[in-house]
C-alpha positions as a Python dict, from the first residue, in 0.01 Angstrom:
ca = {
    (1, 'X'): (0, 0, 0),
    (2, 'X'): (-22, 353, 132),
    (3, 'X'): (-194, 463, -188),
    (4, 'X'): (-444, 182, -155),
    (5, 'X'): (-520, 281, 200),
    (6, 'X'): (-572, 643, 99),
    (7, 'X'): (-805, 536, -179),
    (8, 'X'): (-1009, 325, 58),
    (9, 'X'): (-1039, 615, 297),
    (10, 'X'): (-1177, 860, 48),
    (11, 'X'): (-1399, 601, -117),
    (12, 'X'): (-1567, 563, 218),
    (13, 'X'): (-1593, 937, 261),
    (14, 'X'): (-1735, 992, -87),
    (15, 'X'): (-2000, 725, -41),
    (16, 'X'): (-2104, 768, 321),
    (17, 'X'): (-2018, 1107, 469),
    (18, 'X'): (-2318, 1344, 491),
    (19, 'X'): (-2270, 1692, 353),
    (20, 'X'): (-2381, 1992, 558),
    (21, 'X'): (-2278, 2319, 395),
    (22, 'X'): (-2384, 2516, 700),
    (23, 'X'): (-2222, 2291, 958),
    (24, 'X'): (-2090, 2459, 1269),
    (25, 'X'): (-1791, 2230, 1284),
    (26, 'X'): (-1537, 2127, 1028),
    (27, 'X'): (-1571, 1766, 1144),
    (28, 'X'): (-1919, 1755, 991),
    (29, 'X'): (-1763, 1784, 646),
    (30, 'X'): (-1412, 1650, 700),
    (31, 'X'): (-1373, 1390, 973),
    (32, 'X'): (-1073, 1477, 1186),
    (33, 'X'): (-1050, 1844, 1094),
    (34, 'X'): (-905, 2015, 1398),
    (35, 'X'): (-1048, 2363, 1376),
    (36, 'X'): (-1414, 2459, 1399),
    (37, 'X'): (-1526, 2719, 1148),
    (38, 'X'): (-1875, 2808, 1023),
    (39, 'X'): (-1881, 2756, 648),
    (40, 'X'): (-2073, 3074, 566),
    (41, 'X'): (-1927, 3318, 819),
    (42, 'X'): (-1746, 3529, 561),
    (43, 'X'): (-2066, 3596, 368),
    (44, 'X'): (-2255, 3721, 672),
    (45, 'X'): (-1975, 3953, 776),
    (46, 'X'): (-1979, 4140, 447),
    (47, 'X'): (-2125, 4488, 437),
    (48, 'X'): (-2469, 4510, 276),
    (49, 'X'): (-2431, 4673, -66),
    (50, 'X'): (-2652, 4937, -217),
    (51, 'X'): (-2932, 4814, -440),
    (52, 'X'): (-2878, 4750, -809),
    (53, 'X'): (-2975, 5044, -1028),
    (54, 'X'): (-3192, 4966, -1329),
    (55, 'X'): (-3174, 5229, -1604),
    (56, 'X'): (-3503, 5360, -1745),
    (57, 'X'): (-3420, 5207, -2083),
    (58, 'X'): (-3464, 4864, -1931),
    (59, 'X'): (-3833, 4932, -1873),
    (60, 'X'): (-3897, 4873, -2242),
    (61, 'X'): (-3778, 4513, -2221),
    (62, 'X'): (-4001, 4209, -2234),
    (63, 'X'): (-4223, 4139, -1935),
    (64, 'X'): (-4014, 3845, -1816),
    (65, 'X'): (-3702, 4055, -1810),
    (66, 'X'): (-3874, 4321, -1603),
    (67, 'X'): (-3989, 4062, -1349),
    (68, 'X'): (-3634, 3946, -1300),
    (69, 'X'): (-3478, 4291, -1289),
    (70, 'X'): (-3741, 4428, -1052),
    (71, 'X'): (-3696, 4131, -824),
    (72, 'X'): (-3325, 4206, -806),
    (73, 'X'): (-3397, 4571, -730),
    (74, 'X'): (-3662, 4531, -462),
    (75, 'X'): (-3572, 4216, -275),
    (76, 'X'): (-3317, 4202, 5),
    (77, 'X'): (-2987, 4036, -66),
    (78, 'X'): (-3042, 3660, -23),
    (79, 'X'): (-2862, 3470, 249),
    (80, 'X'): (-2651, 3172, 140),
    (81, 'X'): (-2881, 2926, 318),
    (82, 'X'): (-3177, 3063, 121),
    (83, 'X'): (-3003, 3002, -212),
    (84, 'X'): (-2747, 2722, -193),
    (85, 'X'): (-2896, 2377, -253),
    (86, 'X'): (-3243, 2528, -287),
    (87, 'X'): (-3226, 2711, -616),
    (88, 'X'): (-2850, 2721, -685),
    (89, 'X'): (-2689, 2378, -685),
    (90, 'X'): (-2331, 2262, -646),
    (91, 'X'): (-2216, 2611, -548),
    (92, 'X'): (-1911, 2607, -324),
    (93, 'X'): (-1577, 2761, -247),
    (94, 'X'): (-1306, 2584, -447),
    (95, 'X'): (-1140, 2474, -122),
    (96, 'X'): (-1449, 2321, 41),
    (97, 'X'): (-1380, 1959, 125),
    (98, 'X'): (-1011, 2021, 184),
    (99, 'X'): (-829, 2078, 512),
    (100, 'X'): (-706, 2413, 373),
    (101, 'X'): (-1063, 2546, 389),
    (102, 'X'): (-1059, 2522, 767),
    (103, 'X'): (-698, 2614, 838),
    (104, 'X'): (-651, 2909, 599),
    (105, 'X'): (-956, 3130, 627),
    (106, 'X'): (-795, 3422, 443),
    (107, 'X'): (-804, 3213, 123),
    (108, 'X'): (-1185, 3196, 121),
    (109, 'X'): (-1405, 3374, -133),
    (110, 'X'): (-1156, 3391, -417),
    (111, 'X'): (-1270, 3114, -650),
    (112, 'X'): (-1606, 2936, -659),
    (113, 'X'): (-1751, 2653, -865),
    (114, 'X'): (-2118, 2596, -941),
    (115, 'X'): (-2385, 2449, -1166),
    (116, 'X'): (-2571, 2675, -1406),
    (117, 'X'): (-2882, 2861, -1288),
    (118, 'X'): (-3148, 2636, -1451),
    (119, 'X'): (-2995, 2312, -1319),
    (120, 'X'): (-3301, 2229, -1106),
    (121, 'X'): (-3517, 2237, -1417),
    (122, 'X'): (-3800, 2449, -1279),
    (123, 'X'): (-3628, 2766, -1163),
    (124, 'X'): (-3858, 3068, -1171),
    (125, 'X'): (-3758, 3414, -1286),
    (126, 'X'): (-3767, 3543, -932),
    (127, 'X'): (-3544, 3260, -813),
    (128, 'X'): (-3302, 3337, -1095),
    (129, 'X'): (-3307, 3702, -987),
    (130, 'X'): (-3214, 3603, -634),
    (131, 'X'): (-2931, 3381, -756),
    (132, 'X'): (-2783, 3661, -964),
    (133, 'X'): (-2826, 3907, -679),
    (134, 'X'): (-2653, 3659, -449),
    (135, 'X'): (-2358, 3657, -689),
    (136, 'X'): (-2351, 4034, -732),
    (137, 'X'): (-2435, 4163, -386),
    (138, 'X'): (-2356, 3891, -134),
    (139, 'X'): (-2050, 3716, -280),
    (140, 'X'): (-1952, 4011, -498),
    (141, 'X'): (-1842, 3787, -784),
    (142, 'X'): (-1637, 3996, -1022),
    (143, 'X'): (-1566, 3744, -1298),
    (144, 'X'): (-1764, 3451, -1436),
    (145, 'X'): (-1632, 3176, -1666),
    (146, 'X'): (-1885, 2975, -1868),
    (147, 'X'): (-1741, 2639, -1974),
    (148, 'X'): (-2045, 2530, -2175),
    (149, 'X'): (-2085, 2496, -2550),
    (150, 'X'): (-2267, 2760, -2751),
    (151, 'X'): (-2576, 2540, -2787),
    (152, 'X'): (-2597, 2492, -2411),
    (153, 'X'): (-2589, 2868, -2358),
    (154, 'X'): (-2857, 2922, -2620),
    (155, 'X'): (-3084, 2674, -2440),
    (156, 'X'): (-3036, 2848, -2105),
    (157, 'X'): (-3339, 3075, -2051),
    (158, 'X'): (-3147, 3292, -1803),
    (159, 'X'): (-2823, 3336, -1994),
    (160, 'X'): (-2932, 3675, -2127),
    (161, 'X'): (-3000, 3802, -1778),
    (162, 'X'): (-2658, 3690, -1659),
    (163, 'X'): (-2515, 3870, -1960),
    (164, 'X'): (-2683, 4190, -1845),
    (165, 'X'): (-2477, 4196, -1526),
    (166, 'X'): (-2174, 3999, -1647),
    (167, 'X'): (-2118, 4112, -2006),
    (168, 'X'): (-1906, 3874, -2211),
    (169, 'X'): (-1549, 3992, -2263),
    (170, 'X'): (-1283, 3873, -2503),
    (171, 'X'): (-949, 3760, -2367),
    (172, 'X'): (-673, 4021, -2411),
    (173, 'X'): (-927, 4278, -2530),
    (174, 'X'): (-861, 4638, -2435),
    (175, 'X'): (-1221, 4739, -2501),
    (176, 'X'): (-1400, 4867, -2190),
    (177, 'X'): (-1660, 4634, -2040),
    (178, 'X'): (-1997, 4804, -2059),
    (179, 'X'): (-2296, 4690, -1857),
    (180, 'X'): (-2645, 4834, -1876),
    (181, 'X'): (-2639, 4858, -1497),
    (182, 'X'): (-2500, 5178, -1354),
    (183, 'X'): (-2354, 5000, -1054),
    (184, 'X'): (-2133, 4781, -1269),
    (185, 'X'): (-1779, 4765, -1130),
    (186, 'X'): (-1601, 4593, -1416),
    (187, 'X'): (-1798, 4272, -1378),
    (188, 'X'): (-1742, 4044, -1673),
    (189, 'X'): (-1755, 3686, -1792),
    (190, 'X'): (-1565, 3477, -2040),
    (191, 'X'): (-1711, 3207, -2261),
    (192, 'X'): (-1439, 2943, -2274),
    (193, 'X'): (-1588, 2604, -2371),
    (194, 'X'): (-1397, 2299, -2246),
    (195, 'X'): (-1518, 2094, -2543),
    (196, 'X'): (-1309, 2267, -2809),
    (197, 'X'): (-1309, 2169, -3175),
    (198, 'X'): (-987, 1976, -3119),
    (199, 'X'): (-1135, 1786, -2823),
    (200, 'X'): (-1441, 1692, -3026),
    (201, 'X'): (-1266, 1604, -3352),
    (202, 'X'): (-934, 1455, -3240),
    (203, 'X'): (-1062, 1318, -2912),
    (204, 'X'): (-1430, 1220, -2919),
    (205, 'X'): (-1453, 1151, -3294),
    (206, 'X'): (-1112, 1021, -3396),
    (207, 'X'): (-981, 851, -3081),
    (208, 'X'): (-1313, 778, -2914),
    (209, 'X'): (-1512, 603, -3187),
    (210, 'X'): (-1466, 303, -3412),
    (211, 'X'): (-1485, 297, -3792),
    (212, 'X'): (-1857, 214, -3808),
    (213, 'X'): (-1941, 503, -3576),
    (214, 'X'): (-1730, 742, -3779),
    (215, 'X'): (-1907, 635, -4097),
    (216, 'X'): (-2246, 660, -3927),
    (217, 'X'): (-2172, 1015, -3813),
    (218, 'X'): (-2043, 1119, -4155),
    (219, 'X'): (-2356, 1005, -4335),
    (220, 'X'): (-2589, 1112, -4059),
    (221, 'X'): (-2670, 769, -3926),
    (222, 'X'): (-2914, 706, -4209),
    (223, 'X'): (-2883, 354, -4352),
    (224, 'X'): (-3069, 455, -4665),
    (225, 'X'): (-2793, 697, -4755),
    (226, 'X'): (-3041, 958, -4880),
    (227, 'X'): (-2892, 1292, -4968),
    (228, 'X'): (-3208, 1506, -4936),
    (229, 'X'): (-3257, 1464, -4564),
    (230, 'X'): (-3345, 1783, -4378),
    (231, 'X'): (-3053, 1941, -4196),
    (232, 'X'): (-3223, 1916, -3857),
    (233, 'X'): (-3288, 1546, -3899),
    (234, 'X'): (-2937, 1486, -4021),
    (235, 'X'): (-2793, 1660, -3716),
    (236, 'X'): (-3016, 1455, -3488),
    (237, 'X'): (-2883, 1137, -3643),
    (238, 'X'): (-2525, 1259, -3611),
    (239, 'X'): (-2576, 1336, -3242),
    (240, 'X'): (-2732, 995, -3186),
    (241, 'X'): (-2438, 820, -3350),
    (242, 'X'): (-2196, 1043, -3163),
    (243, 'X'): (-2343, 963, -2821),
    (244, 'X'): (-2392, 593, -2889),
    (245, 'X'): (-2060, 527, -3059),
    (246, 'X'): (-1824, 777, -2894),
    (247, 'X'): (-1942, 939, -2570),
    (248, 'X'): (-2086, 632, -2400),
    (249, 'X'): (-1786, 407, -2477),
    (250, 'X'): (-1548, 682, -2360),
    (251, 'X'): (-1728, 739, -2030),
    (252, 'X'): (-1645, 1026, -1798),
    (253, 'X'): (-1280, 930, -1760),
    (254, 'X'): (-1241, 907, -2138),
    (255, 'X'): (-1396, 1252, -2174),
    (256, 'X'): (-1150, 1390, -1918),
    (257, 'X'): (-865, 1223, -2103),
    (258, 'X'): (-971, 1384, -2431),
    (259, 'X'): (-988, 1727, -2268),
    (260, 'X'): (-641, 1686, -2122),
    (261, 'X'): (-493, 1537, -2439),
    (262, 'X'): (-647, 1775, -2693),
    (263, 'X'): (-776, 2074, -2497),
    (264, 'X'): (-470, 2169, -2298),
    (265, 'X'): (-434, 2507, -2466),
    (266, 'X'): (-791, 2601, -2374),
    (267, 'X'): (-747, 2470, -2020),
    (268, 'X'): (-446, 2698, -1982),
    (269, 'X'): (-646, 2997, -2109),
    (270, 'X'): (-907, 2925, -1843),
    (271, 'X'): (-648, 2875, -1569),
    (272, 'X'): (-482, 3206, -1654),
    (273, 'X'): (-813, 3383, -1602),
    (274, 'X'): (-892, 3188, -1285),
    (275, 'X'): (-550, 3239, -1124),
    (276, 'X'): (-534, 3612, -1203),
    (277, 'X'): (-599, 3780, -868),
    (278, 'X'): (-747, 4086, -1042),
    (279, 'X'): (-1041, 3864, -1144),
    (280, 'X'): (-1127, 3750, -791),
    (281, 'X'): (-1383, 3675, -659),
    (282, 'X'): (-1440, 3449, -958),
    (283, 'X'): (-1691, 3172, -1031),
    (284, 'X'): (-1698, 2916, -1310),
    (285, 'X'): (-1951, 2659, -1421),
    (286, 'X'): (-2065, 2419, -1689),
    (287, 'X'): (-2413, 2263, -1679),
    (288, 'X'): (-2416, 2057, -1360),
    (289, 'X'): (-2082, 2182, -1231),
    (290, 'X'): (-1941, 1832, -1190),
    (291, 'X'): (-1754, 1709, -1501),
    (292, 'X'): (-1592, 1993, -1695),
    (293, 'X'): (-1607, 2202, -1381),
    (294, 'X'): (-1479, 1903, -1185),
    (295, 'X'): (-1174, 1857, -1406),
    (296, 'X'): (-1088, 2226, -1391),
    (297, 'X'): (-1129, 2220, -1012),
    (298, 'X'): (-889, 1928, -979),
    (299, 'X'): (-626, 2121, -1172),
    (300, 'X'): (-674, 2437, -966),
    (301, 'X'): (-648, 2243, -641),
    (302, 'X'): (-327, 2076, -764),
    (303, 'X'): (-191, 2421, -849),
    (304, 'X'): (-270, 2518, -490),
    (305, 'X'): (-77, 2207, -375),
    (306, 'X'): (-378, 2039, -217),
    (307, 'X'): (-306, 1666, -153),
    (308, 'X'): (-454, 1430, -411),
    (309, 'X'): (-680, 1250, -165),
    (310, 'X'): (-839, 1584, -77),
    (311, 'X'): (-869, 1673, -445),
    (312, 'X'): (-1076, 1357, -495),
    (313, 'X'): (-1278, 1433, -184),
    (314, 'X'): (-1360, 1777, -324),
    (315, 'X'): (-1453, 1618, -657),
    (316, 'X'): (-1691, 1376, -485),
    (317, 'X'): (-1885, 1652, -308),
    (318, 'X'): (-2084, 1688, -631),
    (319, 'X'): (-2237, 1347, -560),
    (320, 'X'): (-2413, 1485, -253),
    (321, 'X'): (-2472, 1837, -380),
    (322, 'X'): (-2654, 1720, -693),
    (323, 'X'): (-2856, 1445, -526),
    (324, 'X'): (-3179, 1646, -526),
    (325, 'X'): (-3155, 1735, -896),
    (326, 'X'): (-3015, 1401, -1014),
    (327, 'X'): (-3356, 1288, -1153),
    (328, 'X'): (-3354, 1599, -1373),
    (329, 'X'): (-3000, 1526, -1489),
    (330, 'X'): (-3083, 1161, -1557),
    (331, 'X'): (-3388, 1259, -1761),
    (332, 'X'): (-3187, 1505, -1969),
    (333, 'X'): (-2905, 1257, -2024),
    (334, 'X'): (-3149, 979, -2119),
    (335, 'X'): (-3306, 1209, -2378),
    (336, 'X'): (-2959, 1255, -2529),
    (337, 'X'): (-2889, 882, -2521),
    (338, 'X'): (-2614, 915, -2260),
    (339, 'X'): (-2552, 630, -2020),
    (340, 'X'): (-2634, 669, -1651),
    (341, 'X'): (-2265, 711, -1575),
    (342, 'X'): (-2287, 1069, -1701),
    (343, 'X'): (-2556, 1161, -1448),
    (344, 'X'): (-2334, 1130, -1141),
    (345, 'X'): (-1971, 1150, -1037),
    (346, 'X'): (-1762, 839, -976),
    (347, 'X'): (-1465, 828, -744),
    (348, 'X'): (-1281, 613, -999),
    (349, 'X'): (-1307, 897, -1250),
    (350, 'X'): (-1129, 1136, -1017),
    (351, 'X'): (-862, 886, -922),
    (352, 'X'): (-794, 775, -1279),
    (353, 'X'): (-776, 1136, -1399),
    (354, 'X'): (-512, 1218, -1140),
    (355, 'X'): (-323, 898, -1231),
    (356, 'X'): (-334, 1002, -1597),
    (357, 'X'): (-178, 1335, -1511),
    (358, 'X'): (101, 1159, -1323),
    (359, 'X'): (168, 870, -1559),
    (360, 'X'): (106, 1013, -1903),
    (361, 'X'): (201, 1377, -1856),
    (362, 'X'): (455, 1344, -1575),
    (363, 'X'): (249, 1546, -1327),
    (364, 'X'): (74, 1881, -1319),
    (365, 'X'): (382, 2093, -1381),
    (366, 'X'): (478, 1892, -1690),
    (367, 'X'): (121, 1909, -1825),
    (368, 'X'): (117, 2286, -1781),
    (369, 'X'): (464, 2322, -1931),
    (370, 'X'): (358, 2123, -2239),
    (371, 'X'): (79, 2376, -2286),
    (372, 'X'): (285, 2690, -2243),
    (373, 'X'): (294, 2751, -1867),
    (374, 'X'): (649, 2792, -1744),
    (375, 'X'): (770, 2694, -1399),
    (376, 'X'): (800, 3065, -1322),
    (377, 'X'): (437, 3128, -1414),
    (378, 'X'): (319, 2838, -1198),
    (379, 'X'): (526, 2973, -909),
    (380, 'X'): (372, 3317, -968),
    (381, 'X'): (17, 3173, -944),
    (382, 'X'): (101, 3002, -618),
    (383, 'X'): (268, 3310, -473),
    (384, 'X'): (-35, 3524, -561),
    (385, 'X'): (-265, 3285, -381),
    (386, 'X'): (-49, 3286, -69),
    (387, 'X'): (0, 3664, -63),
    (388, 'X'): (-347, 3800, -138),
    (389, 'X'): (-559, 3851, 171),
    (390, 'X'): (-909, 3936, 66),
}
């Protein structure tokens, strides 16, 4: 009965509560919070950094690259209210939406979650420059984690510019991180896709589709069975069969289940980067910052011992924070053949994912242990979070 009451409470919150990122009072985001705290105070108190230095060699780049780099050099550091929910969507401190955000201010600005830069669909180069400068100069993000697939990165027109300031590093590599910017202070990013080969093959394909879908994907969805079909057309047919016969039937909860069941080793790799205090401030993202990013955020909040009802509340903030760009998301998903479920977040998805962790894995600690994280390592993560005062 208590669980049912809790569920009803955060269902109401997820569906009705307005979201004001720049609220003066905690009550505007979390009804009943007992301590007033401006959400963006920590940003404004930070010392203004020196401008980003652009080496002369960059001047030979393409015109578009120069526009972006020059914008970063000449424009003042953007304020959060000029960026968040205007050009950068679903950006927030990992603790926003939890009581800990308002009662433990020294834990701010360590881990952030966000959507990718082009999420709005019509971001200009200058807007992208301001977003990146916001990361570098205002928030001072040191480490980025990109959870997207390779194809998603290739289709991101600004990925190369992010790379310029956050060069991709390999896990456990001892090679120095080299940026073309002279002001680089060991900024880096990791490409760690949540949809691993195991998740796709063992989860989406094998567990998530029936025999007819499997056969349709194998032969490319072509009833004629021709063998001379162009590769591009064959792949299009495979993707169509994959979405229609696997992704849509699975739904968002099924996708989460596949990631937990078959992507635990990759999730642990990501968590080890995220919970390493030497990487903070850190930000991670997928495309919209709600599904893959949402699952990872739930796990991080559980590591930080945030109550489950607040974990779901945090998950549901994406509903409000993506409202303005939802038509863009729906259009993209429709073009892929995805059902409308994939264009939003559902409270049932969050609740069922947490129930899966409890019932099938025996809780967070057991899930982590099954994927190589000892009780001592989990305790170490939690101790680091409590001890570090940034």
